C-alpha positions in Angstrom: -200.8 -67.1 -3.1 -203.5 -67.9 -5.6 -205.3 -70.4 -3.2 -205.8 -67.6 -0.7 -207.0 -65.4 -3.5 -209.8 -68.0 -4.4 -210.9 -68.3 -0.9 -211.2 -64.5 -0.6 -213.2 -64.1 -3.7 -215.6 -66.7 -2.9 -216.2 -64.9 0.5 -216.4 -61.6 -1.1 -219.2 -62.9 -3.6 -221.1 -64.7 -0.8 -221.2 -61.7 1.6 -222.0 -59.4 -1.1 -225.0 -60.9 -2.4 -226.2 -62.2 1.1 -226.0 -58.7 2.5 -228.4 -57.3 0.0 -230.8 -60.0 -0.1 -232.9 -58.9 2.8 -233.4 -55.3 1.1 -234.1 -56.9 -2.4 -236.9 -59.3 -0.7 -238.3 -56.3 1.0 -238.3 -54.3 -2.0 -240.4 -57.1 -3.7 -243.1 -57.4 -1.0 -241.1 -59.9 1.1 -241.9 -60.1 5.0 -239.3 -60.6 7.7 -240.4 -64.2 8.1 -239.5 -64.7 4.4 -236.0 -62.9 4.9 -235.4 -65.1 8.0 -236.3 -68.3 6.3 -233.9 -67.2 3.2 -230.9 -66.5 5.2 -231.6 -69.6 7.3 -231.6 -71.8 4.1 -228.3 -69.8 3.0 -226.5 -70.5 6.3 -227.6 -74.1 6.2 -226.1 -74.3 2.7 -222.8 -72.7 4.0 -222.1 -75.5 6.4 -224.4 -78.3 6.2 -222.4 -80.3 3.6 -218.9 -79.1 4.6 -218.1 -82.8 5.7 -219.1 -83.9 2.3 -217.0 -81.4 0.6 -214.2 -82.4 2.8 -214.3 -86.2 1.9 -214.9 -85.2 -1.8 -211.8 -83.0 -1.6 -209.8 -85.9 -0.3 -211.3 -88.3 -3.0 -211.7 -86.7 -6.1 -209.3 -83.6 -5.5 -209.3 -80.3 -4.1 -209.3 -78.2 -7.3 -212.3 -80.4 -8.5 -214.3 -79.5 -5.5 -213.3 -75.8 -5.8 -214.4 -76.2 -9.4 -217.7 -77.6 -8.2 -217.9 -74.6 -5.9 -217.3 -72.1 -8.7 -220.0 -73.8 -10.7 -222.4 -73.5 -7.7 -221.5 -69.8 -7.3 -222.0 -69.1 -11.0 -225.5 -70.6 -10.6 -226.2 -68.7 -7.7 -225.1 -65.5 -9.5 -227.0 -66.2 -12.6 -230.1 -66.8 -10.4 -229.7 -63.7 -8.5 -229.2 -61.8 -11.8 -232.5 -63.1 -13.1 -234.5 -63.5 -10.0 -236.3 -60.2 -10.3 -239.2 -60.3 -7.8 -239.2 -64.2 -7.4 -238.8 -65.1 -3.9 -238.3 -68.7 -4.8 -235.5 -67.9 -7.2 -233.6 -65.7 -4.6 -233.8 -68.7 -2.1 -232.5 -71.0 -4.5 -229.9 -68.7 -5.3 -228.9 -68.1 -1.5 -228.6 -71.9 -1.1 -226.2 -72.3 -4.0 -224.3 -69.3 -2.8 -223.9 -71.0 0.4 -223.1 -74.4 -1.0 -220.5 -72.9 -3.5 -218.9 -70.9 -0.6 -218.7 -73.9 1.6 -217.1 -76.2 -1.3 -214.5 -73.5 -2.0 -213.6 -72.8 1.7 -213.3 -76.3 2.8 -211.4 -77.7 -0.4 -209.4 -74.4 -0.5 -208.0 -74.9 3.1 -207.2 -78.4 2.3 -205.3 -77.1 -0.9 -203.5 -74.7 1.0 -202.4 -77.1 3.8 -201.3 -79.5 0.9 -199.1 -76.9 -0.8 -197.6 -75.1 2.3 -194.7 -76.8 4.3 -195.7 -77.9 7.7 -193.6 -75.2 9.4 -195.5 -72.5 7.5 -199.0 -73.8 7.7 -200.4 -71.9 10.8 -199.0 -68.5 9.5 -200.5 -69.1 5.9 -203.9 -70.5 7.4 -204.1 -67.2 9.6 -203.4 -65.0 6.7 -206.1 -66.9 4.6 -208.6 -66.2 7.3 -207.6 -62.6 7.8 -207.7 -61.9 4.0 -210.9 -63.8 3.7 -212.7 -61.9 6.5 -211.4 -58.6 5.1 -212.7 -59.5 1.6 -216.0 -60.2 3.1 -216.1 -57.1 5.1 -215.1 -55.1 2.1 -217.7 -56.7 -0.2 -220.3 -56.2 2.5 -219.6 -52.4 2.8 -219.5 -51.9 -1.0 -222.5 -54.1 -1.7 -224.8 -51.4 -0.5 -223.1 -48.8 -2.7 -223.5 -51.2 -5.7 -227.3 -52.1 -4.9 -227.9 -48.4 -4.5 -226.4 -47.5 -7.8 -228.2 -50.3 -9.5 -230.2 -53.2 -8.2 -229.8 -56.8 -7.2 -229.2 -57.8 -10.8 -226.4 -55.4 -11.1 -225.0 -56.5 -7.7 -225.1 -59.9 -9.2 -223.3 -58.9 -12.4 -220.6 -57.2 -10.4 -220.2 -60.4 -8.4 -219.8 -62.2 -11.6 -216.7 -60.2 -12.3 -215.3 -61.4 -9.0 -216.2 -65.0 -9.9 -214.5 -64.7 -13.1 -211.4 -63.6 -11.3 -211.6 -66.3 -8.9 -212.2 -68.9 -11.5 -209.3 -67.7 -13.6 -207.1 -68.0 -10.3 -208.2 -71.7 -10.0 -207.3 -72.4 -13.7 -203.9 -70.8 -13.1 -203.3 -73.0 -10.0 -204.5 -76.1 -12.2 -201.8 -75.2 -14.7 
């Protein structure tokens, strides 16, 4: 199901970039304190606006909120690509990364519930959570390889490819 695919792609992008952020920051004279603050901001972005995304999904539509999430992830990937040694740009990218993931995950779960017959919802939600978790685990493991081959910008570029796949899935669902 394309909804599950969108949720999985959002998770893969989020985990891949998040996992390599500490190394990127430390390579550019970041301190453990800076890494801690950056990841805290990111995690706050992941969850702080979840109730807002839920309300928006009900008011303006699930696909619209998913689209907002993809736009935020696009901003995050672009900032990560261009951040270089700028700690501030990395922090902004990580907040957007968390917000985008949150929007897609909340609205995606609502969409999955909406399009799935009630008797099948627990099974499909379990599948969605499993696939999302597996996508994150694979992306987290492979992000180190991608980072080692290139750098943080290269990782952002590869993540942009995943973003394109997820956004295309959203467009397909919209049709």
